[in-house]
N, C-alpha and C positions, 0 to 999 in steps of 0.2 A: 434797476441801476446796476452799473457794472464798474469794476475797478481792476487795476493791475495786480492787485494783490488780493480769520474770524475768531474770540477770547471770551471772558465771562464777567458779568457786571458787578460793581459794588452797589450798595444800597442807597436809599434816598438821602438827599442833601437837606431835607426838611426836618427840622427839630420838633420835638413834642410841644415846645412852647408856642409854635405857630398855630394857635387854636382856631384861627379864622380860615385856615386852609383845609379844604375838604380833600381827603385822599381820593383821587379819581380812579386809580388803578391798583391792582394787586402788585406784588413784587415783580421786578423786571423779568425774572426767569419764569414767571407764571403768565406772562403776556404772549400773545401770538407773535412769533418771530420766525420768518423764513429769510435766509440770506439772499440779498440782492432783490428783494421785493419790498423795499421800504415803503412804497406808496400803499401797498396792501396792508402792511403791518400797521401803518397809521390809520388806515380806514377801519381796521379792527378796533383800534383804540377809540376812535369816534363812536363806533357802534356800541362799544362797552359803556361809554359815558351816557349815550342816549338811552340805554336800558337801565343802568343802575342809578345814575344821578342826572336825569334829563334836565333838571332845573339849572345845571351848570353848563349845558351845551352851548348856550349863547356866549359864554366867556371863552370858548375854545376855538382855536384856529389851526389850520393845516398850512404848513409852509413848504413850498417847493423851492429848492435852491439849485440854480443852474446859470448858464449863460449861453451866448450864441455859439461858442466853441465847444460846449459840453465838457468844460474842464474847470471844476471847482475844487480847490484845495480846502480840506477840513482836517483839523488836528484832533488828537485824542479820540480817534476812531478805533474800534476794536479790530478792524481789518488791517490797521497800519502795522508795519514791521519794524520801523525804527523806534528810537526812544521817544520821539515826539508823537508817534502814532499818526503820522501824516498820510492821508489818502487823497488822491485826485479822483473824485467821482465824476461821472457824466452828469448826474443830478443826484440830489438827496432830498429826503422828506422828513420833516420833524413835526411834532405836535406842541402847540403852545396853550397854556392855561393862564389867561390874563385875568387875574383875580380882581385887581383894582388898579388905580393909577400908579400905585407904588410897587405892586408885586406881580411878577410874571414868571411862570415856571416853564422849563423846556423838558420835553420827554423825547429823548433820542435813543431808540432801541439799539442803535449801532455805536453808541458812544461808550467810552470807558469811564466817563464822568458819572457821578451819582445820578440815580433815577428817582425823581426828577432833579434837575439842576436849576438854580436861580438863573434868570435870563442874563444878568450881567456877567456871571461866572462863565456861562456858555459862550458869550460873545468874546470874552477875554481869552479863554483857553482854546476854543474850537474855531471861531471865526477869525479872531485876531484883527488884522487890518488889511485893507487893499492897497495902502500907500506904498508898500514895498514890493508889490506884485506887478508883473507885466499885465497889460490890459486884458490879454486873453484869459487871465485867471481871476479877473474881478467877478465877485459873486452878486447875483441878483436874486430877489426873493418874491415869489408870488404867494401872497397871503390870502387864504380862502377861509371864510367862516366854516367851522366844522359841520354845521347843519347843512349848508349848501353842498359841501364836499360829499356828505353821505347821500344826498339826494341826486347828485349829478355825475359823480365819478364812475367810469367804467373802464375795464381793461380785459382784453382777451389774451393778454400775455404774449402777443406776437413779438414784442421786442426782446423776449428771452428765448427765441427759437433761432436755430441756425437755418441756412437755406434748405437743408435736407429735412427740416422739420423736427430735428432732435433738440432737446433742451440744453441751453447753455448752463443753466442752474435748475435743479428740480423745482417745480412749482409748488405752491401751498396745497395742502390736502383738500381744501374746500373748493367748490365751483368758482369759476371766474366771476368777478364782480361785473354786473351789468345793470342797466336801467331800462325803462320802457322806451326811452328815446335813443339809447346808444349801447353798443357792445364794446366800443373802444374809443376813448377820447383822451388818453394819457398825454399825448403830444400837446394838447391844448393847455395842460398844466405845466409841462416842462418848458414850453415856449415862454420867453421872457419879453415878448412884445407888449408894451404898456397899453396898446390900443385894442387888444383882443384877449380873449380867454377870461376865465372866472376870476373873481377877486381883484386885488390890486398888486402891482409890481413895484418894488422898492429897490434902490441901491442899498449898499450896506449902511451908509450913514443914516439914511431916512428910515431904514428898517429898525435900527437901534433906537432912534428917536421916537418911533411909533410905539415901542413896547417898554422903553426904559426912561422914566422921568427922574432926572437928577433932583434930589431934595435940596431946597434952598433954606 
């Protein structure tokens, strides 16, 4: 992912009283994070869960945020320069832990919000609304089960290279992620065509309704 315009994180939004919530990850600054490689950072989170708490992996999802114009505004991003920390990404990737019908947590390694953050707080402060945005900036969300993402995602990092082969941003120190079937399928995840690609694609309203149930 790239942006026109990096800071350091506060800690978790989760209180000790939330006893039914399993801690999935170490502190944010102990997680794998390489600037502008959000898809790989999230892949590493999935890998971590699959090793340490595999019983929770079926409750986890990877979410690619983008649109056909590759212009998605997100607020409270560590790369943002203004007070509201607004960034226009070409795409962004976050990790969701959907614990039950009432509780969902967002893990965004590029956010200045707590790590993790409750879903409703993330929507309110980072996604906000599409209603005041031009259509070119409306966000779409490809939601992929974390287990499927681990099994199928591949990237040879070609999108981070200039025509002369030099890196736009230095790559992660580990080998590129690949599978037996592919060495690069990142575009299939960034593409927001509902008829193709892994997982399901939602608009903002449907995405919120999928993971946030208002208690009556």
